[in-house]
BAKOL-978770 format. One line per field, with one value per residue (C-alpha): z, x, y. Coordinates in nm, 2 decimals. Layout:
N
z <- c(Z/...)
x <- c(X/...)
y <- c(Y/...)
//
This chain:
360
z <- c(2.29/2.05/2.29/2.55/2.32/2.44/2.81/3.06/3.10/3.04/3.37/3.49/3.16/3.29/3.58/3.36/3.13/3.43/3.52/3.16/3.16/3.48/3.31/3.01/3.21/3.50/3.35/3.65/3.84/4.18/4.20/4.21/4.59/4.59/4.35/4.57/4.87/4.69/4.57/4.93/5.06/4.79/4.90/5.26/5.15/4.94/5.23/5.44/5.16/5.13/5.50/5.53/5.23/5.32/5.70/5.89/5.92/6.23/6.05/5.79/6.05/6.23/5.89/5.85/6.19/6.11/5.77/5.92/6.19/5.95/5.89/5.52/5.46/5.65/5.44/5.10/4.95/4.89/4.70/4.33/4.36/4.17/4.48/4.52/4.16/4.12/4.44/4.38/4.03/4.16/4.47/4.25/4.01/4.29/4.42/4.07/4.02/4.35/4.24/4.02/3.73/3.40/3.29/3.61/3.56/3.21/3.36/3.63/3.35/3.19/3.53/3.58/3.24/3.33/3.67/3.48/3.27/3.60/3.76/3.61/3.92/3.82/3.72/4.09/4.13/3.80/3.92/4.26/4.06/3.87/4.19/4.33/4.02/4.08/4.44/4.38/4.07/3.85/3.49/3.19/3.08/3.39/3.29/2.94/3.07/3.29/3.03/2.69/2.79/2.99/2.68/2.46/2.69/2.68/2.30/2.26/2.48/2.31/1.96/2.05/2.19/1.89/1.65/1.85/1.91/1.71/2.01/2.13/2.50/2.72/3.06/3.24/3.08/3.39/3.48/3.36/3.58/3.88/3.85/3.80/4.13/4.32/4.09/4.15/4.40/4.62/4.62/4.96/4.84/4.84/4.64/4.86/4.75/4.39/4.11/4.05/3.70/3.63/3.70/3.50/3.26/2.89/2.64/2.43/2.65/2.49/2.16/2.30/2.32/2.64/2.49/2.42/2.77/2.93/2.74/2.83/3.20/3.20/3.04/3.30/3.58/3.45/3.41/3.77/3.91/3.72/3.88/4.23/4.27/4.64/4.72/4.51/4.67/5.02/4.97/4.99/5.37/5.37/5.12/5.32/5.64/5.42/5.24/5.57/5.78/5.85/5.72/5.70/5.34/5.23/5.46/5.30/5.50/5.47/5.48/5.20/5.10/5.31/5.04/5.02/5.40/5.44/5.15/5.26/5.62/5.52/5.31/5.62/5.60/5.98/5.91/5.86/6.17/6.37/6.07/6.03/6.40/6.39/6.08/6.24/6.56/6.37/6.15/6.45/6.65/6.36/6.26/6.59/6.45/6.16/6.39/6.60/6.27/6.18/6.52/6.47/6.12/6.25/6.54/6.30/6.08/6.38/6.56/6.24/6.08/6.03/5.80/5.59/5.33/5.20/4.99/5.27/5.16/4.85/5.02/5.14/4.77/4.68/4.98/4.93/4.55/4.56/4.82/4.63/4.30/4.45/4.61/4.28/4.22/4.49/4.81/4.97/5.24/4.98/4.78/5.05/5.01/4.73/4.96/5.28/5.25/5.28/5.61/5.74/5.66/5.83/6.13/6.16/6.13/6.41/6.64/6.54/6.63/6.96/7.05/6.95/7.16/7.46/7.42/7.42)
x <- c(-3.62/-3.90/-4.15/-4.05/-4.15/-4.51/-4.42/-4.53/-4.16/-3.81/-3.61/-3.27/-3.15/-2.79/-2.89/-3.10/-2.81/-2.59/-2.83/-2.83/-2.45/-2.46/-2.71/-2.48/-2.17/-2.31/-2.63/-2.82/-2.86/-2.82/-2.46/-2.59/-2.59/-2.22/-2.14/-2.34/-2.13/-1.81/-1.92/-2.03/-1.69/-1.53/-1.75/-1.65/-1.28/-1.37/-1.55/-1.24/-1.02/-1.23/-1.25/-0.87/-0.79/-1.01/-1.00/-0.78/-0.70/-0.91/-1.21/-1.17/-1.17/-1.47/-1.65/-1.58/-1.74/-2.05/-2.08/-2.09/-2.35/-2.61/-2.90/-2.93/-2.57/-2.64/-2.94/-2.88/-2.65/-2.91/-3.15/-3.16/-3.18/-3.00/-2.85/-2.53/-2.40/-2.49/-2.32/-2.02/-1.96/-2.01/-1.78/-1.52/-1.54/-1.51/-1.20/-1.04/-1.15/-0.99/-0.66/-0.62/-0.46/-0.64/-0.61/-0.79/-1.04/-1.12/-1.18/-1.40/-1.61/-1.67/-1.79/-2.02/-2.17/-2.23/-2.38/-2.61/-2.73/-2.84/-3.00/-3.02/-2.86/-2.49/-2.51/-2.50/-2.16/-2.04/-2.14/-1.96/-1.65/-1.66/-1.70/-1.40/-1.20/-1.30/-1.21/-0.87/-0.81/-0.76/-0.62/-0.85/-0.74/-0.91/-1.25/-1.20/-1.11/-1.43/-1.68/-1.57/-1.56/-1.89/-2.07/-1.91/-2.05/-2.40/-2.37/-2.27/-2.55/-2.81/-2.69/-2.70/-3.05/-3.17/-3.05/-3.26/-3.58/-3.56/-3.53/-3.22/-3.24/-2.92/-3.08/-3.41/-3.71/-3.92/-3.92/-4.28/-4.44/-4.22/-4.31/-4.68/-4.67/-4.61/-4.82/-5.18/-5.45/-5.40/-5.02/-4.85/-4.48/-4.45/-4.58/-4.88/-5.23/-5.11/-5.29/-5.62/-5.74/-5.80/-5.43/-5.23/-5.50/-5.40/-5.66/-5.54/-5.23/-5.12/-5.07/-4.89/-4.51/-4.31/-4.18/-4.53/-4.65/-4.36/-4.44/-4.81/-4.74/-4.48/-4.72/-4.99/-4.74/-4.62/-4.98/-5.06/-4.75/-4.82/-5.17/-5.04/-4.69/-4.71/-4.85/-4.58/-4.30/-4.44/-4.43/-4.06/-4.11/-4.27/-4.04/-3.71/-3.84/-3.98/-3.65/-3.45/-3.73/-3.55/-3.29/-3.48/-3.61/-3.42/-3.62/-3.90/-4.22/-4.40/-4.74/-4.67/-4.44/-4.41/-4.58/-4.88/-4.92/-4.89/-5.12/-5.39/-5.37/-5.40/-5.70/-5.88/-5.79/-5.81/-5.70/-5.35/-5.34/-5.12/-4.90/-4.85/-4.77/-4.53/-4.36/-4.33/-4.18/-3.94/-3.83/-3.75/-3.56/-3.36/-3.28/-3.12/-2.76/-2.89/-3.05/-2.73/-2.54/-2.77/-2.71/-2.33/-2.36/-2.53/-2.28/-1.99/-2.11/-2.17/-1.84/-1.64/-1.85/-1.54/-1.39/-1.70/-1.62/-1.32/-1.26/-1.41/-1.75/-1.75/-1.95/-2.20/-2.24/-2.34/-2.58/-2.76/-2.79/-2.89/-3.16/-3.30/-3.30/-3.47/-3.74/-3.83/-4.00/-4.14/-3.95/-3.89/-3.64/-3.48/-3.36/-3.13/-2.89/-2.67/-2.59/-2.55/-2.17/-2.15/-2.35/-2.13/-1.81/-1.93/-2.06/-1.72/-1.55/-1.76/-1.67/-1.31/-1.30/-1.47/-1.21/-0.93/-1.06/-1.10/-0.74/-0.61)
y <- c(-4.20/-4.10/-4.25/-3.98/-3.69/-3.70/-3.74/-3.47/-3.36/-3.48/-3.51/-3.63/-3.76/-3.78/-4.00/-4.22/-4.27/-4.35/-4.63/-4.75/-4.76/-4.97/-5.20/-5.23/-5.31/-5.52/-5.65/-5.50/-5.17/-5.34/-5.21/-4.86/-4.86/-4.96/-4.68/-4.44/-4.55/-4.50/-4.15/-4.07/-4.16/-3.94/-3.65/-3.71/-3.67/-3.36/-3.19/-3.25/-3.11/-2.79/-2.74/-2.78/-2.56/-2.26/-2.28/-2.53/-2.90/-2.92/-2.76/-3.03/-3.30/-3.16/-3.14/-3.52/-3.59/-3.38/-3.53/-3.88/-3.79/-3.66/-3.90/-3.83/-3.94/-4.26/-4.37/-4.21/-4.48/-4.76/-4.53/-4.45/-4.07/-3.80/-3.63/-3.84/-3.84/-3.47/-3.35/-3.58/-3.43/-3.07/-3.11/-3.28/-3.00/-2.74/-2.90/-2.89/-2.53/-2.42/-2.57/-2.26/-2.46/-2.41/-2.78/-2.89/-2.62/-2.75/-3.09/-2.93/-2.76/-3.10/-3.24/-2.94/-3.01/-3.37/-3.27/-3.03/-3.32/-3.49/-3.18/-2.83/-2.67/-2.69/-2.32/-2.23/-2.40/-2.25/-1.91/-1.96/-2.06/-1.74/-1.54/-1.72/-1.62/-1.26/-1.26/-1.43/-1.21/-1.51/-1.49/-1.47/-1.82/-1.96/-1.81/-1.95/-2.30/-2.29/-2.17/-2.31/-2.69/-2.64/-2.50/-2.77/-3.05/-2.90/-2.87/-3.23/-3.36/-3.13/-3.23/-3.60/-3.57/-3.38/-3.65/-3.90/-3.71/-3.40/-3.16/-2.99/-3.09/-3.06/-3.07/-3.15/-2.99/-2.96/-2.59/-2.54/-2.80/-2.71/-2.34/-2.42/-2.62/-2.29/-2.06/-2.14/-2.04/-2.35/-2.33/-2.36/-2.35/-2.73/-3.03/-3.09/-2.99/-2.99/-3.17/-2.99/-3.05/-2.68/-2.60/-2.85/-2.99/-2.99/-3.10/-3.41/-3.43/-3.75/-3.58/-3.27/-3.28/-3.23/-2.90/-2.77/-2.87/-2.70/-2.38/-2.40/-2.45/-2.17/-1.93/-2.02/-1.97/-1.63/-1.52/-1.62/-1.46/-1.14/-1.13/-1.23/-1.10/-1.03/-1.38/-1.55/-1.36/-1.40/-1.78/-1.76/-1.71/-2.06/-2.23/-2.16/-2.34/-2.62/-2.65/-2.69/-2.85/-3.18/-3.42/-3.75/-3.70/-4.02/-4.24/-4.46/-4.53/-4.86/-4.70/-4.44/-4.16/-3.85/-3.65/-3.88/-3.90/-3.52/-3.44/-3.68/-3.57/-3.20/-3.29/-3.43/-3.80/-3.89/-4.25/-4.12/-3.90/-4.15/-4.20/-3.83/-3.78/-4.07/-3.93/-3.59/-3.72/-3.95/-3.66/-3.45/-3.71/-3.84/-3.48/-3.38/-3.39/-3.18/-2.92/-2.90/-2.85/-2.56/-2.40/-2.44/-2.30/-1.97/-1.96/-2.00/-1.72/-1.49/-1.56/-1.52/-1.24/-1.02/-1.28/-1.35/-1.09/-1.28/-1.59/-1.79/-1.66/-1.87/-2.15/-1.89/-1.78/-2.14/-2.17/-1.84/-1.86/-2.22/-2.15/-1.86/-2.05/-2.35/-2.13/-1.99/-2.32/-2.56/-2.65/-2.98/-3.09/-3.32/-3.01/-2.87/-3.17/-3.01/-2.71/-2.91/-2.94/-2.56/-2.57/-2.85/-2.66/-2.34/-2.53/-2.70/-2.36/-2.22/-2.51/-2.49/-2.12/-2.19/-2.45/-2.23/-1.94/-2.17/-2.29/-1.93)
//
């Protein structure tokens, strides 16, 4: 709305409109947890389909078991977060793309466009789809069916937004603030220790539009990166472990959020020492299935390394490109969720290969 023009940033418009649609239909957003559960079940089926299609039926079945054991998938449904609808749309689109039929690919492109409206990361899945077409030597019409409807969806969303607020906005306008969070002298690669006035302060902020703020913060970020290129790049070594640190990011603490607890503890607040230790131990214990999945993932890649350079690498394309893109900005364990299905499938592939070799 026009009231949002002077916000700090515009984020997750697609998800907000999804909640508004629920409010319009049901008169409440309390059914969001039910919709999340249904989408989670659908994602479970899609992970099985992808594992079966690219590897084997047993890989698909093992993927289902791993999916159900991960803590994030057990607790994510009740929350009102962008992860579930975003990943549901992207996975559904991938399944349609891999069908190889142009009419299904066109529908997939629409889903990618809607997913991008929720989180500006759908381009990763779009890129992987194009790589898949190259590997499988797809026809030109498949590329057209993928790109044209996608661009059309972005154009429709942007035009509709422009008519309301005067700005052509088709996705979250948050890159400036997210880049600034990792482009200042106190940056550690995550959200913690961010918020110093000299970094993000803008004079008369209430009268500056979100677009102007985004531009100011980007300029500050680029200037800092230009002056500290080695430090910025070296932070990638911190961001990757942060990104995949644990799988309990969906859990809510009664005594504060994980970010608040960690930030205050790192700033010397001894009163939260016990809370920090409890949080750390809980993260580790509840993430045991996740850590085992990571081990199986690396084992799967190693034991099947001769088959990686094939169409089976398509999920690795999503994982690697998604990780790199995420680490350009700030990292948080929550942000690995869109790529987790790739890790699950490769982990299942590794276990499937191990079982098959033992049988032989």
